[in-house]
N, C-alpha and C positions, 0 to 999 in steps of 0.2 A: 070346518073350524077349528072343529076339537083337536084332531090330528096333528096339523101344522103347528098349532100353536103348543100341544105336546111335546112335539120334534125344535121349535124351537126354544122352548123351557130345558129342554135336556141339551142341546146343543150348546145353553150359554151360561149351562151348569158346566159340561166338560170342558166349556174355554176356563170356566175360572181357575177347576181345578188345576188344568194345563199350565194358567200364568202361573198358580200360588207352587204348585210341587217346587220349579226350582228354591223358594226361598224356604219352604219349607226343608230342603235337602243341607240346603248350606247354613241354617240355621239349627242344625243338628249339626252337621260333621264339626262346622266350626265355635258352638256354643253350649250345645247340650253336650256331645260327646266328652270336650276339654273338662266341662264344669263334674260332670257326672266321673271321671276320669279323677279329678285330683277328691271328689269326697271322697270315693274309695283308696286312693292311696291318704287320702291322713287318718285309716281306719287300718291301716297295715306298717308292721313293723318292718320300710322300704330302706333294706342301707344301701351302702357299695355295690357287695355281697349279693345282691336282688340283681343286679345288672347282669349280672356273670350267671348266678342259676336259675331270674326269672320269676324263683318264687321268693316270696315275704308274708310271712302269717299275719292273719288277721290279728285285732288287737281292739277294736272296738273303739270305744270312747278312750281308751289310755294316752294315747298322743295328747287329748285335748287338758285330759288332765296332768297332763309331762308341762306342760305349758301353763296355765293356769298357776300349778302348785311351785314352779319354779322363781326361785327365791329376788329373780329381775323382772318379775309378769307385772310387781304394781307399777313399777316406779316406769316401765317400758310403755304402760296404758299410760301414765299419764304427761310422758313424754310427747306420746302419737294424741293425746287429747292435749297441752296446749299447744303442742304444732299447728293441730288443724282452725282448734280456736282462734286463735292470734294471725292465721294465715289466713282466716275466711275474714274477719275484721278489718285485717290493710286491706285488704286488695279489692272489698267490697265497698274501704267508706272513700278508698283514694280513687279505687272507678268510678263509684257515684260524684265522686265533685267535677272528676275528669267529665265525666260524661254532660253535667250540667253546663260548663266550662264552653264545651264543644256545640252546646245546645243553641248557644247564641251564633249569630254569624258575624263574624271579621274576616276581614284577609288575613291568608294563608292558614286559613282553620283547619282547610281541609292537607295543606302537606304535614301541618303538625302533629295531628289525626295519625295520618299513615306513619311519622315515625316514630309515634308510643307506640303501634301494634311488631317494630322492629324487636321487644322481648318474645313476641308472640311466632314470630317467624323461625328467628333463630334456632336452629335443633339444642336439646338439655343439654349434650354433651358442652355446644361452645358454650351456651350461658355459665353454666356448672363451672366448665375451667375459668374461666375471667373470671369468676366473682373468685374462686379461690386463691385467683392469682393476685387480685386485689385486695382480699384478705390475708397475705403472705404475712406475719409478724417479722421478717425484712426486708424484703422490697417491696409489699405493697404499697399501693397509691394512698389506701385511706391510713393507714399508718403513717404515712409522708405528712399528711398535713394536727397529726397530735405530737404534742408534748414527750411525751415516752410512749413505746411502744407497746401495743392491746396484744396479749394472745387468741385471736378473734378463734383457731382454729384448735388453738393449744391449750387452751383454759376452758375446762371445763363446766364453769360457770358462766360462758359466754359462747360454748362452739352450738346450741341451740339452737339460740338468737339468730347465731349470725345464716343458722342456714335458713331460720325464721325471714330474716327478711332480706333474704335472695328468693324464697318461692312467693314471697311478697310480690318483688318484682315485677316474677319471670309471672304470675295470673291479674296483676291492673289489668292487659289489656283485654279479655279477656273479658272481666269486667264490665270493662268503659263500654267497650262495642255493643254487648246487646242490655245495657243500662241507655247507650244513645237510642239504640233501635228501639224502643220503648219510651221513650221519653219522644221522639218523632211522629207515634201513633197519638199523642194525647193532643186535643184540639188548639190553638193557639187563641180560640174564641175566650175561652175560660179564662185565661191568665187577662186578655184583654178587660173582661168586664173586672173579674177580680181588682183590675188594677184603678176602674173606676170605682168601685166602692173602695177605693184605700187601704186596700189587704199589703200590708208589707210582704216582700220576694220569701221571707221566712213562715208568713203566713197563708201564701200560697203556696210553695212546697208542702208543708207540713196539709194541707187541706184540699189541695189540686195534684199534685205530683204524687206525692208517698202512697194516695189511695190506689189515684189511677195504674200508682204504674209496680203493684202491689202486685199478680197476677209473673211476670218479668221480675224479682228479684227473688221471689220463692224459687223460680225456674233455675237462675243463676246458682243462687244459696245450693238447691241442692245439686246440683250439677259442680260447681265449686270443694263441695263437700268431698264428694264422690271422688273425687280426681287425687282433693289433699291428701284424706286417709290414706293414698294408696300410692302417696308420693316415694318412691326409692331412687332411680336413678341422680337427682340434686344432694343427696344427702351422703349416699355412697362414691359420690363420684368428690365431693364438698371434702368429707369427716370421714365417711368409712363406718358412721355410729357411735363416734370416738371423739373423744378422747376417754376412754375406761363409757362406756356407754351412756358417753354424757348426753348424744347426742340419734341416739340407738331412738327409733319404731317397731312400730307393729311389721311394717314392710321391708325393717332392713334386716329387723329378729331373723326375721321367717326363711330370709335370705342365708343368714347364717347360718342357719341349721340346716338348709339342705346343703349347702356349696360350703359352708365351710367345715362343718361338723357332717355332714354326710348324712346326717339323720332327714333323709325326705319325708318322709311320715309327719314326725313332729313340723317340720316345715311348711308341708303343707297343713295340717290340722291349722297353725298361725297364719296361714293365709287365709284359711276358710271363716275366723276369727271376725278377720278386716270385712271377707264376703258379708257375712252375716249382719255387721254393724249400717253397712253400707241398705243393704234390703229391709232392716228395717226403717231408714229413715226415708227410702223410697217411700216403703207402704204408708208410711206416716205422711207422707206427701200428698201421693192419691188420693189419700180418703180424707185430706181438708179437699183436694179440690172438689172431689163429691156433694165434700159440704156446701160449699161456695156456690155449685150447680145447681142444687136444690135450693140453696135459701135466690 
């Protein structure tokens, strides 16, 4: 009996290794190697000449020091924080309101919910270009309803808020879908019992919906943070980080270092700072989830 059982265990392990090998190979080629290559690049003096010579001096953390000591660093960090926080708050708040609205069954609810997914389905370059036309100072539809034209994309005091508005519009469907799915998992008999006890809608939301929806909200906010903090295409298409760096964030700044100034090592270092922030928040989320499971 022991010999057949031993062969069965070995064959099971071999099969498991065979199934997992393609996954590990895929992760190694498309995740581990690119990340390691960028980390190495961030520690090299890699310029346009390095493409020809194939050589780049190892400079350690000098590129990171160059980014942090740059006069624009504090401004760019503030823009990134403002862009990320305002986008997350706007997307989550409106997404939650829409999810609660569509959680009630009414005619054409499925059709309206499908239409609200349109920003999520369109290519980002199409959406960003459309919003750029809408905010155009001369012939944009937004200024057509205002008594005096506003330089939405040319005024340094407004340009960042313009791209924030656009990014909020783009992220609403994502938040709505995740939160709506979470609401569908809450038993309706809890609300019926609360209504019998005389609880108001706000009381039911605070005591039933919000606590039971907490795992979904945590995932939604974490994914939104990871996505928003690295947004590049929307800002670049609409303002290219301008005017006068007024809408520049870490993502667009890293791009400018790499592909405008051709300082690829410095650009990689700026990009790695974003990765580090995402890893920190990811670790915080995982630790919080473990605490909830233990509790």
